[in-house]
MARKEZA-60258 format. One record per residue: x, y, z of N, C-alpha, C in turn; residue in one letter. Coordinates in nm, 3 decimals. Layout:
# MARKEZA-60258
kemar n.east = X, n.north = Y, n.up = Z, ca.east = X, ca.north = Y, ca.up = Z, c.east = X, c.north = Y, c.up = Z, code = A $
...
# end
This chain:
# MARKEZA-60258
kemar n.east = 0.092, n.north = -0.114, n.up = 0.003, ca.east = 0.007, ca.north = 0.000, ca.up = 0.003, c.east = 0.083, c.north = 0.121, c.up = -0.006, code = M $
kemar n.east = 0.067, n.north = 0.224, n.up = 0.081, ca.east = 0.141, ca.north = 0.359, ca.up = 0.066, c.east = 0.217, c.north = 0.364, c.up = 0.192, code = G $
kemar n.east = 0.276, n.north = 0.481, n.up = 0.203, ca.east = 0.352, ca.north = 0.524, ca.up = 0.329, c.east = 0.262, c.north = 0.529, c.up = 0.443, code = K $
kemar n.east = 0.290, n.north = 0.473, n.up = 0.554, ca.east = 0.210, ca.north = 0.480, ca.up = 0.678, c.east = 0.241, c.north = 0.604, c.up = 0.756, code = L $
kemar n.east = 0.127, n.north = 0.661, n.up = 0.811, ca.east = 0.134, ca.north = 0.784, ca.up = 0.888, c.east = 0.109, c.north = 0.773, c.up = 1.028, code = T $
kemar n.east = 0.022, n.north = 0.685, n.up = 1.075, ca.east = -0.020, ca.north = 0.693, ca.up = 1.213, c.east = -0.074, c.north = 0.564, c.up = 1.263, code = S $
kemar n.east = -0.055, n.north = 0.533, n.up = 1.385, ca.east = -0.115, ca.north = 0.415, ca.up = 1.455, c.east = -0.188, c.north = 0.483, c.up = 1.571, code = S $
kemar n.east = -0.324, n.north = 0.467, n.up = 1.571, ca.east = -0.410, ca.north = 0.536, ca.up = 1.671, c.east = -0.503, c.north = 0.425, c.up = 1.738, code = I $
kemar n.east = -0.541, n.north = 0.467, n.up = 1.855, ca.east = -0.624, ca.north = 0.380, ca.up = 1.939, c.east = -0.771, c.north = 0.393, c.up = 1.908, code = R $
kemar n.east = -0.821, n.north = 0.505, n.up = 1.862, ca.east = -0.961, ca.north = 0.520, ca.up = 1.834, c.east = -0.972, c.north = 0.611, c.up = 1.715, code = C $
kemar n.east = -1.082, n.north = 0.626, n.up = 1.654, ca.east = -1.099, ca.north = 0.700, ca.up = 1.535, c.east = -1.242, c.north = 0.754, c.up = 1.524, code = S $
kemar n.east = -1.264, n.north = 0.861, n.up = 1.449, ca.east = -1.391, ca.north = 0.925, ca.up = 1.424, c.east = -1.417, c.north = 0.927, c.up = 1.277, code = V $
kemar n.east = -1.545, n.north = 0.912, n.up = 1.235, ca.east = -1.577, ca.north = 0.935, ca.up = 1.097, c.east = -1.526, c.north = 0.824, c.up = 1.002, code = N $
kemar n.east = -1.504, n.north = 0.697, n.up = 1.057, ca.east = -1.467, ca.north = 0.586, ca.up = 0.978, c.east = -1.557, c.north = 0.469, c.up = 1.015, code = V $
kemar n.east = -1.568, n.north = 0.375, n.up = 0.923, ca.east = -1.644, ca.north = 0.249, ca.up = 0.930, c.east = -1.552, c.north = 0.139, c.up = 0.901, code = T $
kemar n.east = -1.577, n.north = 0.025, n.up = 0.954, ca.east = -1.481, ca.north = -0.092, ca.up = 0.927, c.east = -1.554, c.north = -0.186, c.up = 0.837, code = V $
kemar n.east = -1.470, n.north = -0.265, n.up = 0.754, ca.east = -1.526, ca.north = -0.368, ca.up = 0.663, c.east = -1.515, c.north = -0.497, c.up = 0.730, code = G $
kemar n.east = -1.524, n.north = -0.611, n.up = 0.656, ca.east = -1.527, ca.north = -0.746, ca.up = 0.699, c.east = -1.382, c.north = -0.788, c.up = 0.746, code = E $
kemar n.east = -1.377, n.north = -0.875, n.up = 0.836, ca.east = -1.246, ca.north = -0.934, ca.up = 0.877, c.east = -1.196, c.north = -1.017, c.up = 0.767, code = K $
kemar n.east = -1.059, n.north = -1.005, n.up = 0.740, ca.east = -1.000, ca.north = -1.099, ca.up = 0.642, c.east = -0.852, c.north = -1.119, c.up = 0.681, code = E $
kemar n.east = -0.812, n.north = -1.234, n.up = 0.650, ca.east = -0.659, ca.north = -1.265, ca.up = 0.661, c.east = -0.583, c.north = -1.211, c.up = 0.556, code = E $
kemar n.east = -0.472, n.north = -1.143, n.up = 0.590, ca.east = -0.391, ca.north = -1.068, ca.up = 0.484, c.east = -0.254, c.north = -1.087, c.up = 0.515, code = R $
kemar n.east = -0.172, n.north = -1.131, n.up = 0.415, ca.east = -0.025, ca.north = -1.137, ca.up = 0.430, c.east = 0.033, c.north = -1.002, c.up = 0.430, code = M $
kemar n.east = 0.093, n.north = -0.950, n.up = 0.527, ca.east = 0.153, ca.north = -0.811, ca.up = 0.541, c.east = 0.305, c.north = -0.838, c.up = 0.533, code = M $
kemar n.east = 0.380, n.north = -0.733, n.up = 0.523, ca.east = 0.527, ca.north = -0.750, ca.up = 0.522, c.east = 0.586, c.north = -0.803, c.up = 0.652, code = M $
kemar n.east = 0.508, n.north = -0.791, n.up = 0.758, ca.east = 0.550, ca.north = -0.848, ca.up = 0.891, c.east = 0.483, c.north = -0.974, c.up = 0.920, code = T $
kemar n.east = 0.416, n.north = -1.042, n.up = 0.829, ca.east = 0.353, ca.north = -1.170, ca.up = 0.849, c.east = 0.204, c.north = -1.171, c.up = 0.826, code = G $
kemar n.east = 0.143, n.north = -1.281, n.up = 0.865, ca.east = -0.001, ca.north = -1.298, ca.up = 0.854, c.east = -0.071, c.north = -1.225, c.up = 0.965, code = M $
kemar n.east = -0.183, n.north = -1.156, n.up = 0.932, ca.east = -0.259, ca.north = -1.080, ca.up = 1.026, c.east = -0.405, c.north = -1.087, c.up = 0.979, code = H $
kemar n.east = -0.507, n.north = -1.086, n.up = 1.075, ca.east = -0.651, ca.north = -1.065, ca.up = 1.042, c.east = -0.671, c.north = -0.920, c.up = 1.057, code = T $
kemar n.east = -0.721, n.north = -0.848, n.up = 0.959, ca.east = -0.743, ca.north = -0.714, ca.up = 0.952, c.east = -0.874, c.north = -0.678, c.up = 0.906, code = V $
kemar n.east = -0.922, n.north = -0.553, n.up = 0.930, ca.east = -1.042, ca.north = -0.495, ca.up = 0.863, c.east = -1.004, c.north = -0.358, c.up = 0.796, code = V $
kemar n.east = -1.048, n.north = -0.337, n.up = 0.683, ca.east = -1.026, ca.north = -0.223, ca.up = 0.617, c.east = -1.106, c.north = -0.098, c.up = 0.686, code = D $
kemar n.east = -1.053, n.north = 0.022, n.up = 0.680, ca.east = -1.128, ca.north = 0.140, ca.up = 0.733, c.east = -1.165, c.north = 0.230, c.up = 0.625, code = L $
kemar n.east = -1.306, n.north = 0.267, n.up = 0.625, ca.east = -1.361, ca.north = 0.344, ca.up = 0.518, c.east = -1.402, c.north = 0.475, c.up = 0.572, code = F $
kemar n.east = -1.384, n.north = 0.585, n.up = 0.489, ca.east = -1.431, ca.north = 0.711, ca.up = 0.526, c.east = -1.592, c.north = 0.710, c.up = 0.524, code = C $
kemar n.east = -1.654, n.north = 0.770, n.up = 0.628, ca.east = -1.795, ca.north = 0.772, ca.up = 0.632, c.east = -1.848, c.north = 0.865, c.up = 0.522, code = V $
kemar n.east = -1.782, n.north = 0.973, n.up = 0.500, ca.east = -1.831, ca.north = 1.068, ca.up = 0.409, c.east = -1.817, c.north = 1.024, c.up = 0.257, code = G $
kemar n.east = -1.711, n.north = 0.965, n.up = 0.214, ca.east = -1.704, ca.north = 0.931, ca.up = 0.074, c.east = -1.686, c.north = 0.781, c.up = 0.048, code = C $
kemar n.east = -1.667, n.north = 0.702, n.up = 0.146, ca.east = -1.651, ca.north = 0.558, ca.up = 0.121, c.east = -1.515, c.north = 0.514, c.up = 0.081, code = G $
kemar n.east = -1.419, n.north = 0.600, n.up = 0.074, ca.east = -1.286, ca.north = 0.558, ca.up = 0.036, c.east = -1.207, c.north = 0.485, c.up = 0.143, code = E $
kemar n.east = -1.136, n.north = 0.383, n.up = 0.097, ca.east = -1.049, ca.north = 0.311, ca.up = 0.196, c.east = -0.935, c.north = 0.401, c.up = 0.250, code = I $
kemar n.east = -0.929, n.north = 0.416, n.up = 0.385, ca.east = -0.825, ca.north = 0.497, ca.up = 0.442, c.east = -0.706, c.north = 0.426, c.up = 0.501, code = L $
kemar n.east = -0.722, n.north = 0.304, n.up = 0.532, ca.east = -0.620, ca.north = 0.224, ca.up = 0.597, c.east = -0.684, c.north = 0.094, c.up = 0.647, code = G $
kemar n.east = -0.637, n.north = 0.043, n.up = 0.762, ca.east = -0.682, ca.north = -0.081, ca.up = 0.815, c.east = -0.667, c.north = -0.082, c.up = 0.966, code = W $
kemar n.east = -0.734, n.north = -0.181, n.up = 1.038, ca.east = -0.719, ca.north = -0.207, ca.up = 1.177, c.east = -0.668, c.north = -0.339, c.up = 1.192, code = K $
kemar n.east = -0.565, n.north = -0.366, n.up = 1.272, ca.east = -0.521, ca.north = -0.504, ca.up = 1.308, c.east = -0.617, c.north = -0.565, c.up = 1.412, code = Y $
kemar n.east = -0.674, n.north = -0.678, n.up = 1.366, ca.east = -0.758, ca.north = -0.749, ca.up = 1.466, c.east = -0.678, c.north = -0.853, c.up = 1.536, code = E $
kemar n.east = -0.608, n.north = -0.937, n.up = 1.457, ca.east = -0.524, ca.north = -1.043, ca.up = 1.521, c.east = -0.384, c.north = -1.045, c.up = 1.444, code = I $
kemar n.east = -0.291, n.north = -1.054, n.up = 1.529, ca.east = -0.147, ca.north = -1.078, ca.up = 1.479, c.east = -0.102, c.north = -1.214, c.up = 1.505, code = A $
kemar n.east = -0.056, n.north = -1.297, n.up = 1.423, ca.east = -0.033, ca.north = -1.437, ca.up = 1.437, c.east = 0.115, c.north = -1.457, c.up = 1.493, code = Y $
kemar n.east = 0.204, n.north = -1.360, n.up = 1.463, ca.east = 0.338, ca.north = -1.370, ca.up = 1.501, c.east = 0.343, c.north = -1.299, c.up = 1.645, code = E $
kemar n.east = 0.421, n.north = -1.374, n.up = 1.745, ca.east = 0.423, ca.north = -1.327, ca.up = 1.876, c.east = 0.481, c.north = -1.182, c.up = 1.886, code = K $
kemar n.east = 0.579, n.north = -1.161, n.up = 1.809, ca.east = 0.643, ca.north = -1.032, ca.up = 1.808, c.east = 0.564, c.north = -0.914, c.up = 1.746, code = N $
kemar n.east = 0.451, n.north = -0.949, n.up = 1.683, ca.east = 0.361, ca.north = -0.853, ca.up = 1.623, c.east = 0.236, c.north = -0.825, c.up = 1.707, code = Q $
kemar n.east = 0.216, n.north = -0.895, n.up = 1.818, ca.east = 0.102, ca.north = -0.894, ca.up = 1.894, c.east = 0.061, c.north = -0.744, c.up = 1.932, code = K $
kemar n.east = 0.165, n.north = -0.659, n.up = 1.954, ca.east = 0.137, ca.north = -0.517, ca.up = 1.995, c.east = 0.059, c.north = -0.446, c.up = 1.903, code = Y $
kemar n.east = 0.036, n.north = -0.489, n.up = 1.782, ca.east = -0.040, ca.north = -0.417, ca.up = 1.680, c.east = -0.184, c.north = -0.444, c.up = 1.683, code = K $
kemar n.east = -0.232, n.north = -0.546, n.up = 1.764, ca.east = -0.371, ca.north = -0.587, ca.up = 1.774, c.east = -0.456, c.north = -0.471, c.up = 1.836, code = E $
kemar n.east = -0.560, n.north = -0.442, n.up = 1.758, ca.east = -0.648, ca.north = -0.325, ca.up = 1.797, c.east = -0.614, c.north = -0.183, c.up = 1.754, code = G $
kemar n.east = -0.497, n.north = -0.186, n.up = 1.689, ca.east = -0.442, ca.north = -0.046, ca.up = 1.633, c.east = -0.483, c.north = -0.021, c.up = 1.497, code = K $
kemar n.east = -0.509, n.north = 0.107, n.up = 1.467, ca.east = -0.550, ca.north = 0.154, ca.up = 1.342, c.east = -0.432, c.north = 0.207, c.up = 1.256, code = F $
kemar n.east = -0.426, n.north = 0.190, n.up = 1.132, ca.east = -0.319, ca.north = 0.244, ca.up = 1.050, c.east = -0.389, c.north = 0.318, c.up = 0.935, code = I $
kemar n.east = -0.353, n.north = 0.452, n.up = 0.929, ca.east = -0.405, ca.north = 0.537, ca.up = 0.831, c.east = -0.294, c.north = 0.565, c.up = 0.729, code = L $
kemar n.east = -0.336, n.north = 0.566, n.up = 0.599, ca.east = -0.223, ca.north = 0.602, ca.up = 0.499, c.east = -0.223, c.north = 0.744, c.up = 0.466, code = E $
kemar n.east = -0.113, n.north = 0.810, n.up = 0.477, ca.east = -0.097, ca.north = 0.950, ca.up = 0.461, c.east = -0.152, c.north = 1.007, c.up = 0.336, code = R $
kemar n.east = -0.136, n.north = 0.944, n.up = 0.220, ca.east = -0.184, ca.north = 0.988, ca.up = 0.090, c.east = -0.334, c.north = 0.975, c.up = 0.082, code = F $
kemar n.east = -0.392, n.north = 0.889, n.up = 0.159, ca.east = -0.539, ca.north = 0.877, ca.up = 0.163, c.east = -0.603, c.north = 0.995, c.up = 0.236, code = K $
kemar n.east = -0.529, n.north = 1.035, n.up = 0.335, ca.east = -0.584, ca.north = 1.153, ca.up = 0.422, c.east = -0.551, c.north = 1.286, c.up = 0.357, code = I $
kemar n.east = -0.426, n.north = 1.303, n.up = 0.320, ca.east = -0.383, ca.north = 1.431, ca.up = 0.273, c.east = -0.374, c.north = 1.452, c.up = 0.122, code = L $
kemar n.east = -0.383, n.north = 1.343, n.up = 0.048, ca.east = -0.366, ca.north = 1.351, ca.up = -0.096, c.east = -0.223, c.north = 1.333, c.up = -0.140, code = G $
kemar n.east = -0.200, n.north = 1.310, n.up = -0.271, ca.east = -0.062, ca.north = 1.281, ca.up = -0.304, c.east = 0.034, c.north = 1.394, c.up = -0.287, code = P $
kemar n.east = -0.009, n.north = 1.510, n.up = -0.288, ca.east = 0.083, ca.north = 1.629, ca.up = -0.274, c.east = 0.095, c.north = 1.683, c.up = -0.127, code = D $
kemar n.east = 0.012, n.north = 1.619, n.up = -0.043, ca.east = 0.016, ca.north = 1.662, ca.up = 0.094, c.east = -0.065, c.north = 1.781, c.up = 0.132, code = G $
kemar n.east = -0.149, n.north = 1.834, n.up = 0.042, ca.east = -0.207, ca.north = 1.951, ca.up = 0.056, c.east = -0.365, c.north = 1.941, c.up = 0.049, code = S $
kemar n.east = -0.418, n.north = 1.834, n.up = 0.006, ca.east = -0.560, ca.north = 1.813, ca.up = -0.017, c.east = -0.629, c.north = 1.784, c.up = 0.121, code = N $
kemar n.east = -0.760, n.north = 1.808, n.up = 0.131, ca.east = -0.842, ca.north = 1.779, ca.up = 0.242, c.east = -0.808, c.north = 1.856, c.up = 0.371, code = Y $
kemar n.east = -0.753, n.north = 1.979, n.up = 0.351, ca.east = -0.726, ca.north = 2.062, ca.up = 0.463, c.east = -0.848, c.north = 2.143, c.up = 0.506, code = L $
kemar n.east = -0.863, n.north = 2.174, n.up = 0.620, ca.east = -0.974, ca.north = 2.263, ca.up = 0.689, c.east = -0.951, c.north = 2.398, c.up = 0.629, code = V $
kemar n.east = -1.064, n.north = 2.446, n.up = 0.571, ca.east = -1.051, ca.north = 2.594, ca.up = 0.515, c.east = -1.081, c.north = 2.687, c.up = 0.632, code = T $
kemar n.east = -1.032, n.north = 2.813, n.up = 0.619, ca.east = -1.056, ca.north = 2.905, ca.up = 0.726, c.east = -1.196, c.north = 2.934, c.up = 0.766, code = P $
kemar n.east = -1.289, n.north = 2.918, n.up = 0.666, ca.east = -1.433, ca.north = 2.947, ca.up = 0.707, c.east = -1.484, c.north = 2.831, c.up = 0.796, code = E $
kemar n.east = -1.427, n.north = 2.719, n.up = 0.797, ca.east = -1.481, ca.north = 2.607, ca.up = 0.879, c.east = -1.430, c.north = 2.622, c.up = 1.025, code = V $
kemar n.east = -1.530, n.north = 2.624, n.up = 1.114, ca.east = -1.483, ca.north = 2.644, ca.up = 1.267, c.east = -1.497, c.north = 2.498, c.up = 1.332, code = Q $
kemar n.east = -1.389, n.north = 2.433, n.up = 1.338, ca.east = -1.387, ca.north = 2.302, ca.up = 1.394, c.east = -1.432, c.north = 2.309, c.up = 1.538, code = V $
kemar n.east = -1.527, n.north = 2.213, n.up = 1.585, ca.east = -1.556, ca.north = 2.196, ca.up = 1.716, c.east = -1.668, c.north = 2.285, c.up = 1.766, code = G $
kemar n.east = -1.728, n.north = 2.371, n.up = 1.680, ca.east = -1.837, ca.north = 2.459, ca.up = 1.716, c.east = -1.964, c.north = 2.417, c.up = 1.649, code = E $
kemar n.east = -2.077, n.north = 2.446, n.up = 1.706, ca.east = -2.206, ca.north = 2.419, ca.up = 1.642, c.east = -2.301, c.north = 2.538, c.up = 1.671, code = S $
kemar n.east = -2.419, n.north = 2.535, n.up = 1.613, ca.east = -2.515, ca.north = 2.633, ca.up = 1.638, c.east = -2.549, c.north = 2.638, c.up = 1.781, code = D $
kemar n.east = -2.551, n.north = 2.533, n.up = 1.850, ca.east = -2.580, ca.north = 2.529, ca.up = 1.992, c.east = -2.487, c.north = 2.606, c.up = 2.077, code = A $
kemar n.east = -2.359, n.north = 2.636, n.up = 2.032, ca.east = -2.269, ca.north = 2.705, ca.up = 2.105, c.east = -2.314, c.north = 2.854, c.up = 2.130, code = D $
kemar n.east = -2.388, n.north = 2.898, n.up = 2.025, ca.east = -2.435, ca.north = 3.044, ca.up = 2.031, c.east = -2.540, c.north = 3.068, c.up = 2.127, code = D $
kemar n.east = -2.613, n.north = 2.959, n.up = 2.173, ca.east = -2.729, ca.north = 2.981, ca.up = 2.247, c.east = -2.703, c.north = 3.008, c.up = 2.383, code = A $
# end
């Protein structure tokens, strides 16, 4: 796949696919793909089961691919100045 950017314990705005066994560079793992709730694009995967003892630390962790989040040039999908993250109409009440 692509260059990896992050391993996180929780995520927002993603949904998971079906469990499948996949041979990764570090051995066999059971994984689920992560999909963007907004557009349905695959963003990365979550490790469900690692079969190699030295890979067990990955279980339950999410991997997001940098180019899927930022785009190939690293500048796509950025929040624009007009968007106020974390605020809602209820904040004005």
